[in-house]
C-alpha positions in Angstrom: 3.0 -4.8 -11.4 -0.5 -4.8 -9.8 -2.6 -1.7 -10.1 -3.8 -0.6 -6.8 -7.6 0.0 -6.7 -6.9 3.3 -4.5 -5.2 4.8 -7.7 -8.4 4.6 -9.4 -11.8 6.6 -9.7 -14.6 5.8 -7.5 -16.3 3.9 -10.6 -13.8 0.9 -10.2 -14.5 0.3 -6.6 -18.2 0.4 -8.1 -17.3 -2.1 -10.2 -15.8 -4.9 -7.6 -18.7 -3.9 -5.6 -21.0 -4.8 -8.4 -19.5 -8.2 -8.7 -19.7 -8.8 -5.0 -22.9 -7.1 -4.1 -24.8 -6.7 -7.2 -27.9 -5.3 -5.1 -26.4 -2.7 -3.5 -24.6 -1.5 -6.4 -27.1 -1.5 -8.6 -28.9 1.0 -6.2 -25.7 3.4 -6.6 -25.6 3.0 -10.4 -27.1 6.5 -11.2 -24.4 8.5 -9.7 -22.1 7.4 -12.5 -22.2 8.5 -15.9 -23.1 6.4 -18.9 -19.4 6.2 -19.9 -18.2 5.0 -16.3 -21.0 2.1 -16.4 -19.6 1.3 -19.9 -16.2 0.6 -18.4 -17.5 -1.3 -15.5 -19.3 -3.8 -18.1 -15.9 -4.3 -19.9 -14.0 -4.7 -16.5 -16.6 -7.5 -15.4 -16.5 -9.0 -19.0 -12.6 -8.9 -18.5 -12.8 -10.6 -15.4 -15.4 -13.4 -16.3 -13.1 -13.9 -19.2 -9.8 -14.4 -17.4 -11.2 -16.2 -14.5 -12.9 -18.8 -17.0 -10.1 -18.8 -19.4 -8.8 -22.3 -18.3 -12.3 -24.0 -19.1 -11.8 -23.5 -22.6 -8.5 -24.9 -23.6 -10.5 -27.4 -26.1 -12.2 -24.4 -27.6 -9.9 -22.0 -29.3 -12.7 -20.7 -31.4 -14.9 -19.6 -28.5 -11.6 -18.5 -26.9 -10.9 -16.2 -29.8 -14.5 -14.9 -29.9 -14.4 -13.9 -26.4 -11.2 -12.3 -26.7 -12.0 -10.3 -30.0 -15.5 -9.3 -28.2 -13.2 -7.6 -25.2 -10.8 -6.1 -27.9 -13.7 -4.4 -29.6 -15.4 -3.2 -26.6 -12.4 -1.5 -25.1 -11.6 -0.3 -28.7 -15.1 1.2 -28.9 -14.9 2.8 -25.5 -11.8 4.3 -26.0 -12.5 5.8 -29.4 -15.4 7.3 -27.5 -13.3 8.8 -24.5 -9.8 9.1 -26.0 -8.7 11.1 -22.9 -9.8 7.9 -19.9 -6.3 7.5 -18.7 -7.6 4.4 -16.5 -9.5 3.1 -19.4 -6.2 3.1 -21.6 -4.4 1.9 -18.6 -7.1 -1.2 -18.0 -6.8 -1.9 -21.8 -2.8 -2.0 -21.6 -3.2 -4.1 -18.6 -5.4 -6.7 -20.6 -3.4 -6.5 -23.6 0.1 -7.3 -21.3 -1.8 -10.4 -19.7 -2.7 -12.0 -23.2 0.8 -11.8 -24.1 0.8 -8.2 -26.2 3.5 -6.0 -24.5 4.3 -4.2 -27.4 0.8 -3.5 -28.4 0.0 -2.3 -24.6 2.8 0.0 -24.5 1.0 2.2 -26.8 -1.9 2.8 -24.6 0.3 3.4 -21.7 2.2 5.8 -23.2 -1.0 7.6 -24.2 -2.2 7.8 -20.6 1.1 9.2 -19.8 1.1 11.9 -22.6 -2.2 12.9 -20.7 -1.3 12.7 -17.4 2.7 12.3 -16.8 1.8 12.0 -12.9 0.3 8.5 -13.1 3.2 6.0 -11.4 1.8 3.1 -12.5 2.3 4.4 -16.2 5.9 5.0 -15.5 6.0 1.5 -14.3 4.5 -0.1 -17.0 6.7 1.7 -19.7 10.0 0.6 -17.5 8.8 -2.9 -17.5 8.4 -2.9 -21.2 11.8 -1.1 -21.6 13.5 -4.5 -19.3 11.5 -6.9 -21.1 12.6 -5.4 -24.5 16.3 -5.7 -23.5 16.6 -1.7 -23.1 17.3 -1.9 -19.3 19.5 1.3 -19.3 16.5 3.4 -20.7 14.3 2.0 -18.1 16.0 3.4 -15.3 14.3 7.3 -15.3 10.7 5.7 -15.6 11.4 3.2 -12.4 12.7 6.4 -10.6 9.7 8.3 -11.7 7.3 5.8 -10.2 9.1 6.3 -6.8 8.7 10.0 -7.0 5.5 10.5 -8.0 4.4 8.2 -5.2 7.1 7.8 -2.7 4.6 6.2 -0.3 4.1 2.9 -2.1 6.6 0.2 -0.9 6.0 -1.8 -3.8 7.7 0.5 -6.5 10.7 1.2 -4.3 11.0 -2.8 -4.0 10.6 -3.2 -8.0 13.3 -0.3 -8.2 15.8 -1.9 -5.9 15.6 -5.1 -7.4 15.9 -3.6 -11.1 19.1 -1.8 -9.7 20.8 -5.1 -8.4 19.6 -7.2 -11.4 20.9 -4.7 -14.2 23.9 -3.3 -11.9 26.7 -3.8 -14.6 24.4 -2.4 -17.4 23.7 0.8 -15.3 27.4 1.2 -14.2 28.6 0.4 -18.0 26.3 3.4 -19.3 28.0 5.5 -16.7 24.6 6.6 -15.4 25.4 5.8 -11.7 28.8 4.7 -10.2 29.4 1.3 -8.2 29.1 2.8 -4.7 26.0 5.0 -5.4 24.1 2.2 -7.1 24.5 -0.1 -4.5 23.6 2.3 -1.7 20.6 3.5 -3.6 19.3 0.0 -4.4 19.7 -0.7 -0.7 17.6 2.3 0.5 15.0 1.0 -2.0 14.6 -2.1 0.0 15.0 -0.2 3.3 12.2 2.0 2.3 10.0 -1.1 1.0 10.6 -3.0 3.9 9.9 0.1 6.3 6.5 0.4 4.4 5.7 -3.2 4.4 7.0 -4.4 7.3 4.5 -7.2 7.7 6.1 -8.6 4.5 8.8 -11.7 5.1 9.9 -11.1 1.3 10.7 -7.3 1.7 12.2 -7.5 5.1 14.1 -10.9 3.8 15.5 -8.6 0.9 16.7 -5.6 3.0 18.4 -7.8 5.0 19.9 -9.4 1.9 21.2 -6.0 0.4 23.4 -5.6 3.1 25.7 -8.5 1.2 25.3 -6.0 -1.8 26.8 -3.3 -0.8 30.3 -3.4 0.9 30.6 -0.2 3.1 27.5 -0.3 4.9 27.8 -1.2 8.7 27.8 -5.0 9.9 26.3 -4.3 13.3 22.9 -2.6 11.7 23.1 -5.7 9.3 23.2 -7.9 12.1 20.3 -6.4 14.2 18.3 -6.5 10.8 18.9 -10.1 10.3 18.1 -10.8 14.2 14.8 -8.6 14.0 13.4 -10.9 10.9 14.2 -14.0 13.4 12.3 -11.9 16.0 9.4 -10.9 14.3 8.3 -13.9 12.1 7.5 -16.6 14.4 6.1 -18.7 12.2 8.8 -19.9 9.8 9.9 -23.2 8.7 13.3 -25.1 9.8 14.7 -24.2 6.6 14.3 -20.3 7.1 15.5 -20.1 10.3 18.3 -22.1 9.1 19.2 -19.6 6.5 18.8 -16.5 8.8 21.2 -18.4 11.0 23.8 -18.9 8.7 23.4 -15.0 7.3 24.0 -14.0 11.0 26.9 -16.2 11.0 28.5 -14.5 8.0 28.2 -11.3 9.8 29.5 -12.3 12.9 32.7 -13.7 11.2 33.0 -10.2 9.7 32.7 -8.8 13.4 35.7 -11.1 14.8 32.8 -12.7 16.7 33.8 -16.6 15.6 32.6 -18.3 18.6 29.0 -16.9 18.4 29.2 -17.8 14.5 30.3 -21.2 14.8 27.7 -21.9 17.3 24.8 -20.4 14.9 26.5 -22.4 11.8 26.6 -25.9 14.0 23.0 -25.5 14.7 22.2 -25.5 11.0 20.9 -29.1 9.9 18.8 -28.5 6.6 20.3 -30.7 4.3 20.2 -28.2 1.2 22.4 -25.6 3.2 25.1 -28.1 3.9 27.3 -26.7 1.5 27.2 -23.3 2.7 27.7 -24.4 6.2 30.7 -26.1 5.3 32.1 -22.9 3.7 31.2 -20.6 6.2 32.8 -23.0 9.1 36.1 -22.9 6.9 36.0 -19.1 7.0 35.5 -19.2 10.4 39.1 -21.0 10.9 40.9 -17.9 9.1 43.3 -16.5 11.5 42.6 -13.2 13.3 45.1 -11.6 11.5 43.6 -12.4 8.3 40.2 -10.9 9.4 41.7 -7.4 10.7 43.3 -7.3 7.5 40.0 -7.4 5.7 38.6 -5.1 8.0 41.0 -2.3 7.4 40.6 -2.8 3.6 37.2 -1.4 4.4 35.1 -4.6 6.3 35.6 -6.3 2.7 34.0 -10.0 2.8 36.2 -12.6 4.4 37.4 -14.1 1.4 34.7 -16.3 0.6 31.8 -15.4 -1.8 28.4 -17.2 -0.7 25.3 -17.4 -2.7 22.8 -16.7 0.3 20.6 -15.0 -2.0 17.4 -16.8 -2.4 14.7 -14.3 -3.3 12.0 -15.5 -5.9 11.7 -11.9 -6.9 15.4 -11.7 -8.4 15.4 -13.0 -12.0 15.6 -11.4 -15.3 12.5 -10.8 -16.9 11.6 -12.5 -20.3 13.3 -10.8 -23.5 11.7 -10.5 -26.5 12.8 -10.2 -29.7 11.0 -7.3 -31.3 12.0 -3.5 -30.3 10.0 -0.5 -30.2 9.7 2.0 -33.0 11.1 5.3 -31.8 9.2 7.4 -34.3 5.7 6.1 -33.4 5.7 5.4 -29.8 2.3 6.6 -29.2 -0.2 5.2 -31.9 -3.6 4.1 -32.8 -3.8 0.8 -32.6 -6.6 -0.3 -35.1 -7.8 -4.1 -34.4 -9.0 -6.1 -37.5 -8.9 -9.4 -36.2 -7.8 -11.4 -33.1 -6.9 -15.1 -32.8 -6.8 -16.4 -29.4 -4.7 -19.6 -28.0 -3.0 -20.9 -25.0 0.6 -21.2 -24.6 2.6 -24.3 -23.5 2.0 -23.1 -20.1 -1.7 -22.5 -20.4 -1.5 -18.6 -20.4 -3.7 -16.9 -22.8 -2.2 -15.3 -26.0 -3.1 -13.2 -28.5 -2.4 -12.6 -32.1 -3.4 -9.0 -33.3 -3.9 -7.9 -36.9 -3.9 -4.5 -37.9 -6.0 -3.3 -40.4 -4.3 -3.7 -44.0 -2.3 -6.2 -43.1 -2.4 -9.7 -44.8 
């Protein structure tokens, strides 16, 4: 989850301005405290480190030194300013970027204990629980992020995806019933799309969510799909064909088979030919069968189609370590840092605590 700049005090804006317009920023330094200026320098160093790390794949010692310098800087600053929630969040985000999610959690929890009304912290705690294969425990944190900042479409979008991905686990835990969860997820995608109407991804996921919930209006669903085609004129042929197939699926449910077939036959994208064939077969079902399906609550036409094609829908990587509940908030004392690149070229740190061998 990207931390939006408007959640931070003026010093973060100053940090960005200092990098972009150094002369102007220098003239405004006097309005910031010494602590603010120290944090700005750490942020600058981190940005420089992350922007140049790809140039150091053959210099592990230099990578380690720079990483350790950043860790030491954050640790020193936080020791002097232990209640600076923004510094705690920034340090946690840095640790996440270098593959130290469990260590990052301690700082997010510390920030949460100081200010429980920070949505970004709730989101980060929820992400950690999901990555730790504890998705059910993440539910209240995802919900809290939305409740704290309901105007942020990203929080609604992430909550909707979370509910959809972990539907079985949440239902099994008896926290939410199936129909309630599906409607909840759909509403999340709707709010996200309304809040970010210029986003094709958000609008697409909202439209797809009609297929996730059986009892939603097919007329509204059709209108939603049509609005995407109308509002986004620069779509590829494959994207346009995908929209046509989704509309055709709904038209079949509405007994408008002729319109559906016309849309299906206009699809030429090779990768969609299997789905096209399946939908054509579905359109040949008798009117009696379709009416029966409608009476049963407008269930799908007997064909389960994998029309979902959303890069945001995937399970987060699982980790093997679990959080120790008796020490959720702990002081992380860093003795040594070893930095390296993983097989994907991302920076990873190995952090050793004081007293460890």
